[in-house]
C-alpha positions in Angstrom: 5.2 150.5 208.7 3.5 153.6 207.4 5.4 156.6 208.8 3.7 159.5 207.0 0.7 160.2 204.9 -2.7 161.9 205.0 -6.0 161.3 206.5 -9.3 163.2 207.3 -10.5 164.4 210.7 -14.2 165.1 210.9 -15.9 167.5 213.3 -19.6 168.0 214.0 -20.9 171.6 213.7 -24.6 171.2 213.6 -27.4 168.8 214.6 -31.2 168.5 214.6 -34.0 166.5 213.1 -34.8 165.9 209.4 -36.9 163.8 207.1 -34.3 161.1 206.2 -34.6 159.8 202.6 -33.4 156.4 203.7 -35.4 155.9 206.9 -38.5 157.5 205.6 -39.2 159.3 208.8 -38.0 162.2 210.9 -34.7 161.2 212.5 -31.8 162.9 214.3 -28.9 164.1 212.2 -25.6 165.8 212.6 -23.8 168.0 210.1 -20.1 167.1 209.7 -17.1 168.7 207.9 -13.7 167.3 207.6 -10.1 168.5 206.9 -7.3 166.5 205.4 -4.1 166.5 207.5 -0.6 165.5 206.7 0.6 163.2 209.5 3.7 161.6 210.7 3.2 158.4 212.8 -0.6 159.3 212.6 0.0 162.6 214.5 -1.7 165.3 212.5 0.7 168.1 211.7 -0.1 170.1 208.6 -3.8 171.0 207.8 -4.7 170.7 204.2 -7.9 171.2 202.2 -11.4 170.9 203.7 -13.9 168.2 202.7 -17.5 169.2 201.8 -19.9 169.3 204.6 -22.4 166.4 204.7 -25.5 165.4 206.7 -25.3 162.1 208.6 -28.5 160.4 209.8 -27.9 159.0 213.3 -30.4 156.2 212.7 -29.2 154.5 209.5 -25.8 156.3 209.4 -26.4 157.2 205.7 -24.7 160.4 204.5 -26.4 163.0 202.3 -25.6 166.4 200.7 -26.6 169.5 202.7 -29.6 169.9 200.3 -31.5 167.3 202.2 -32.0 169.9 204.9 -33.7 172.4 202.5 -32.9 176.1 202.3 -34.0 176.7 205.9 -36.3 175.4 208.7 -39.3 177.1 207.0 -39.6 174.2 204.6 -40.6 172.1 207.7 -43.5 174.4 208.6 -46.3 172.8 210.6 -48.5 172.1 207.6 -45.8 170.3 205.7 -46.7 167.0 207.3 -49.9 165.5 208.7 -50.4 165.5 212.5 -50.3 164.4 215.3 -46.8 163.0 216.3 -44.3 165.8 217.2 -40.6 165.9 216.5 -38.2 168.5 217.6 -36.5 170.6 214.9 -34.0 173.4 215.0 -34.3 175.7 218.1 -35.8 179.2 217.5 -35.2 182.3 219.5 -37.9 183.5 222.0 -40.1 186.4 221.0 -38.3 188.9 223.4 -34.8 187.6 222.8 -35.2 185.1 225.7 -34.0 181.6 225.8 -34.4 179.5 222.7 -37.4 177.2 222.4 -37.6 174.2 220.2 -39.7 174.4 217.1 -42.0 171.3 217.0 -43.1 169.6 213.9 -46.0 167.2 213.5 -44.8 164.0 211.9 -46.9 161.7 209.7 -49.3 159.6 211.6 -48.4 155.9 212.2 -44.8 156.6 211.1 -43.2 153.3 210.1 -40.2 152.1 212.0 -36.9 152.8 210.4 -36.2 150.1 207.8 -33.5 147.5 208.3 -30.1 148.2 206.6 -30.9 145.7 203.9 -34.0 147.7 202.9 -32.5 151.2 203.1 -31.2 151.6 199.6 -34.3 149.9 198.0 -36.6 152.2 200.0 -34.6 155.4 199.1 -34.6 154.3 195.5 -38.4 153.8 195.4 -39.1 157.1 197.1 -36.8 159.0 194.7 -38.3 157.3 191.7 -41.9 157.9 192.6 -41.2 161.5 193.6 -39.4 162.3 190.3 -42.1 160.7 188.1 -45.0 162.3 189.9 -43.4 165.7 190.0 -43.3 165.7 186.2 -47.0 164.7 186.0 -49.7 167.2 184.8 -50.6 167.0 187.7 -50.1 164.2 190.2 -53.5 162.5 190.7 -54.9 160.4 193.5 -54.5 157.3 191.3 -50.8 158.2 190.8 -50.3 158.6 194.5 -51.9 155.3 195.2 -49.7 153.7 192.6 -46.6 155.2 194.3 -47.8 153.8 197.6 -48.1 150.3 196.1 -44.6 150.6 194.7 -43.1 151.7 198.0 -45.0 148.9 199.8 -43.5 146.4 197.4 -40.1 147.3 199.1 -41.4 146.0 202.4 -42.8 149.1 204.1 -46.4 148.0 204.5 -47.6 150.9 206.5 -46.7 153.7 204.1 -49.6 156.0 203.4 -50.6 158.6 200.7 -49.5 161.4 203.1 -45.9 160.2 202.9 -46.0 160.3 199.1 -47.5 163.8 199.1 -45.0 165.0 201.6 -42.2 163.7 199.4 -43.6 165.5 196.4 -43.3 168.8 198.2 -40.2 168.2 200.3 -37.9 165.4 199.3 -34.5 166.4 198.0 -33.8 163.8 195.4 -30.2 164.9 194.7 -29.0 161.6 196.1 -30.8 159.4 193.5 -28.3 159.4 190.6 -25.4 158.5 192.8 -27.5 155.8 194.6 -28.4 154.2 191.2 -24.9 154.3 189.9 -23.4 152.8 193.1 -26.1 150.1 192.9 -25.1 149.2 189.4 -21.4 149.3 190.3 -21.9 147.0 193.3 -24.1 144.6 191.4 -27.1 145.3 193.6 -29.0 146.7 190.5 -28.6 143.9 187.9 -29.5 144.5 184.2 -32.8 142.7 184.8 -33.5 144.9 187.9 -32.6 148.0 186.0 -35.2 147.1 183.3 -37.8 146.5 186.0 -37.1 149.9 187.4 -37.7 151.6 184.0 -40.9 149.5 183.7 -42.1 150.6 187.2 -41.5 154.2 186.4 -43.4 153.9 183.2 -46.3 152.1 184.8 -46.5 154.7 187.5 -46.7 157.5 184.9 -49.5 155.6 183.1 -51.5 155.0 186.3 -51.2 158.7 187.1 -53.0 159.5 183.8 -50.6 159.5 180.9 -46.9 159.4 180.2 -45.8 163.1 179.7 -42.8 164.2 177.7 -41.1 165.5 180.9 -41.7 162.1 182.6 -40.3 160.2 179.6 -37.2 162.4 179.4 -36.5 161.7 183.0 -37.1 158.0 182.7 -34.6 157.8 179.8 -32.0 159.6 181.9 -32.7 157.4 184.8 -32.4 154.3 182.6 -29.0 155.5 181.4 -27.8 155.8 185.1 -29.1 152.3 185.6 -27.4 150.9 182.5 -30.5 150.8 180.2 -30.1 152.5 176.9 -32.7 154.7 175.2 -33.7 152.0 172.7 -34.2 149.4 175.4 -36.1 151.9 177.5 -38.4 152.6 174.5 -39.0 148.9 174.1 -40.0 148.6 177.8 -42.2 151.7 177.5 -44.0 150.3 174.4 -44.6 146.9 176.2 -46.0 148.6 179.3 -48.3 150.9 177.4 -49.5 148.1 175.1 -50.8 146.2 178.2 -53.1 149.2 178.9 
């Protein structure tokens, strides 16, 4: 029987709505922070160090760094997403110091339903990949956005639209992507063959946008390393993709 040890107790200290990288839609979230406690017979006695705060999506239960919220609510201004669906964001104070009123955000039209758990990681990976590649374009073109839509649709989200991709280009915090790729490799979800396919998809996306820029290629090489594809193998994949025209 375990008589003493340590464990974490989490508490919620914030909530609202955010564009979830996994669900690909505006969902409710809560911000949680934990603290380690020394316990005897699972009775917490001595508080220890705090754990970093994180954002938990209440739809898919995925956890993200605070960066997913952006620096403040201004990043979710009304023109950040196409109308007409409204979602409630952080409350804002009344003009004369009166009761707080919710700030409302138009969500993308025809928002797709939250994906199933089996599709969450694949969807987040596709969104992060397309965002990173197109952000390094000079500039992102309509053809590149259309290619990104095709790539995301290949993950099973048939009703994704160009508005989603353009919203991600301006708003998506992709800090989650390296850890998502590494965890996929560690769990066997991203096999060596799948990793090479991802490098090829990133290269094809850059080519369809116009041309493969140096910034795009540097990112693809780094992405390939996270996925277990070395620079030489990535270069071979690049040459094969570009040779097809």
